[in-house]
C-alpha positions as CSV (number, residue, x, y, z in Angstrom):
1,V,6.1,25.0,2.5
2,Q,6.3,23.2,5.9
3,I,6.0,19.9,7.6
4,V,4.5,19.4,11.0
5,E,4.7,16.5,13.4
6,S,2.1,15.4,15.9
7,G,1.1,12.4,18.0
8,G,3.7,12.4,20.7
9,G,2.9,12.0,24.3
10,L,3.5,10.0,27.5
11,V,3.0,6.2,27.3
12,Q,3.9,3.3,29.5
13,A,6.5,0.8,28.3
14,G,4.9,-1.7,26.0
15,G,2.4,0.8,24.7
16,S,1.9,2.3,21.3
17,L,1.9,5.7,19.7
18,R,1.4,6.9,16.1
19,L,3.3,10.0,14.9
20,S,2.1,11.9,11.9
21,C,4.2,14.1,9.6
22,V,1.9,16.4,7.5
23,A,3.1,18.5,4.7
24,S,1.6,21.7,3.4
25,G,2.6,23.6,0.3
26,F,3.9,20.6,-1.6
27,S,3.1,16.9,-2.2
28,L,4.9,14.4,0.1
29,S,4.0,11.6,-2.3
30,R,6.9,12.6,-4.5
31,E,9.5,12.8,-1.7
32,G,11.2,10.4,0.7
33,V,10.6,11.1,4.3
34,S,12.8,10.2,7.3
35,W,12.1,10.1,11.0
36,Y,14.8,11.1,13.4
37,R,15.0,11.2,17.2
38,Q,17.0,13.3,19.6
39,T,17.7,13.1,23.3
40,P,19.2,15.9,25.4
41,G,22.8,16.5,24.7
42,K,22.9,14.3,21.7
43,G,22.4,14.8,18.0
44,R,19.6,13.6,15.9
45,D,19.7,9.9,15.0
46,F,17.9,8.3,12.0
47,V,15.1,6.0,13.1
48,A,13.2,5.0,10.0
49,G,12.4,6.2,6.5
50,I,10.2,5.7,3.5
51,D,11.1,6.5,-0.1
52,R,8.8,7.7,-2.9
53,T,8.0,4.1,-4.0
54,G,7.2,3.0,-0.5
55,N,10.4,1.2,0.4
56,T,11.2,1.4,4.0
57,A,14.2,1.3,6.2
58,Y,14.7,1.0,10.0
59,I,17.5,0.9,12.5
60,D,18.0,-2.4,14.2
61,S,16.6,-1.3,17.6
62,V,13.2,-0.5,16.2
63,Q,12.9,-3.1,13.4
64,G,9.8,-5.2,14.0
65,R,8.3,-2.6,16.4
66,F,8.0,0.6,14.3
67,I,6.3,0.9,11.0
68,V,6.6,3.8,8.7
69,S,3.9,4.4,6.1
70,R,2.4,7.1,3.9
71,D,-1.1,8.2,3.1
72,N,-0.8,10.2,-0.1
73,A,-4.4,11.3,0.0
74,K,-3.7,13.0,3.3
75,N,-0.2,14.2,2.4
76,T,1.0,12.4,5.5
77,V,3.7,10.0,6.6
78,Y,3.2,8.0,9.8
79,L,5.4,6.3,12.3
80,Q,3.5,3.6,14.1
81,M,5.5,2.8,17.3
82,N,4.6,-0.4,19.1
83,S,6.1,-2.2,22.1
84,L,7.6,1.1,23.2
85,K,10.6,0.9,25.5
86,V,12.0,3.5,27.9
87,E,15.0,4.0,25.7
88,D,12.7,5.1,22.9
89,T,12.1,8.3,24.8
90,A,13.2,11.3,22.7
91,E,12.0,14.1,20.5
92,Y,11.0,12.8,17.2
93,S,11.2,14.8,14.0
94,C,10.5,14.2,10.4
95,R,12.6,15.4,7.5
96,T,12.2,15.6,3.8
97,T,13.7,17.4,0.8
98,F,11.7,19.5,-1.7
99,G,13.0,21.6,-4.5
100,G,16.6,21.0,-3.3
101,T,15.8,22.3,0.2
102,Q,15.7,20.2,3.3
103,Y,12.8,20.7,5.7
104,W,12.4,19.6,9.3
105,G,9.3,19.6,11.4
106,Q,9.3,21.2,14.8
107,G,9.5,17.8,16.6
108,T,7.1,16.0,18.9
109,Q,8.1,14.6,22.3
110,V,7.7,10.9,23.1
111,T,8.2,9.9,26.7
112,V,8.0,6.2,27.7
113,S,7.6,5.4,31.4
114,S,8.6,2.2,33.1
């Protein structure tokens, strides 16, 4: 059982990236998934999440720019990030809970240049 993120990279301010969170060993369609981000010296902060029924939530600073969605056929949750800002630079991780256990991916770095 594991989840793996991908899709990070270097992008100019105003650009877009799409992060993927892929699960193996269980079905993500039955679980809520949250995206977090972390910068050096700080803890992980919640960014966006999607529940089992597709309801989504975002922090104010990404509302209208980020979109979280799921593709159950691919067992994947996405974080589409548009109009990226320098302050969005961070390591992004996804988190879910399965069988009472919390799982985190390894993280993917997003760097936004000015």
